[in-house]
C-alpha positions, 0 to 999 in steps of 0.5 A: 406709198409713203412707207415705199418710198422710205424704203427706197431711200433707206435703201439707196442710202445703203447701196451709197455708204457700201460703193464708198467704203469700196471705194476706200478699198480701192484707193487702199489697194491702189496707193503708190508707195515711194520707190528709190532710185540710185541717181547722182545728184549735185549741189546747186553752184552760183556763178558770174553771169554777164550783164547782156544787152542789146540793140537794132541798128544799120550800118553807115558809112563814117565818111559820105562826100558830095561831088561838086565842080570848082567850075562853072560848066556844063556836064558834058558826061557823067561816068558813073551809075548808082551802086558802082564802086568807084577808087580814090582819084578815078574820074567821076564827071567831064565838064564841057571845056568850051566856056573854059577854053573861052576864058583861057583865050580872052586871058592870054588876049588881055595878056598880050595887049598889056605887054604892048603897052608896057613895051611901048610904056619901056620905050617912051620912058627911055625917049623921054629920059634922054630928052630930059638929060639934054633939058627938052622935057621937064622932071613932071613929063618924066614922073608921069611917063613913069608913073604911066609904065608902073602902072602898065606893069601892074596891070600886065602882073594881074592879066597874068595871074588872071591867066593862070586861074583860068588855065587852072580851071581845065584841072576841074574840068574831070573831077575825079573822086577823093575816096575810095566808096561806092557811089549812092546817089546822082543828082545831075544828068549830063547837060545840067549846069555845074556850079561851085557848091552844087551836088553832082554825086554822093559817094560813101567810103566803102572802108570805116563802116560804122554800125549806128544803134539808139542806147535807152537812157537807162543803159547809156552811162555803162557804155563807154568810147572803147569798149567791146561790142559784137555786132550780128548783121542779119543779112551776112548771118554773120557776126562782126567784133567791134569797139564802140567809137562814139557816145552822142551826149545828146539824147532824143526827147521824145524816145530818151535814146542815145546815138551809139556808134560802133566801129566795124572791120573791113568785109568785103560783102558789108554795106552801108545800109544793112541791118543788125543787133548789137550785143554790149556786155554792161558789168556781171551778176551772180546767179544760180546755174543749172546743167541743162540735163537736169531739167525735165518737163512736167505738165508743160512747165520746165524744172528740176527735182530737188531733194531734202534732207530726207533724201526725197525728190519734189519737182519744183517749177523754174524760171530760167534765164540765158544758156551758157554753153550746157548750163542755163541761168535759173533766175528763180526757183532755186538757191545755192546749196540746194541739192537737185537730181542729175539726169532725170528720168521721166519714172521719178515722182513725188516723194521717191527717195534718191540714193545718190553720189554727191558730184560738182555742178562744175560751175563758177 
């Protein structure tokens, strides 16, 4: 039995050796010879690219006013609703005029009474002056009569001023808008008491819109007033050319971010509160750039075929950056001066030879 087992082991070993030799023959017979391809190649050039920085934000109004009354009175009518467009000088609120008219009538009564007092004082002064000339009254009486007349005239002057103020309140019965904009809030209702300083409406100007955004601490020193910026508004699917209007130097102590305001051009559909993104150009950098037609995908990775000094092509994976028209930035994997194959086809393999006519990439 032991001899049989030994024989079987020897036979198995011999079969394995024969199998391995046959496999080697197959490998040798199926080895793929490198091919030669007539393909254009180009030298990788270094291009100057902008350094971009983006952040999110919202459209805000540069003018936001609270409409209030300069007179005290009950609100009789509010003529606008939230969301309505208003123009400069348009009537917004009407107050009850009864209190104002009552104050005017009272002031007029005081003026009329003061006029009668002055009139009587002038008559007395004239009569006592005639008597003084005849020696019938003393000089002290004349002085007292004249003093009384002067006081009556002062009282009349004060009454006229009060009447003028009361009449001026008529101008405040109707409250008009000082700007062209949109009503964004109503803080009072009809029948409420309006007092000086208390807000009735809030209006945001539809002109002079700004885009509010926050910039990281590491980038704020590179953004200055007057710099150009592109603002993309998601709701409108449009991009606007803006200008940095203000850079607020006080940053948030928690987020370490600084507020930047970008002035936007007037546009009918642009409204306060819309979300968007702003794109700043903070300078330039140099980086290799290749045409997109040179890219090929192998094993799920994007790269190019690089040609060495022996005209052999080898696939190299690339870390890509931003795309600029038909060119793509290469952040890692290539250096300036290297040769790459342009217009790669899927039949090229590692080690194939490239018979080329060198051409420029046209970047820079």
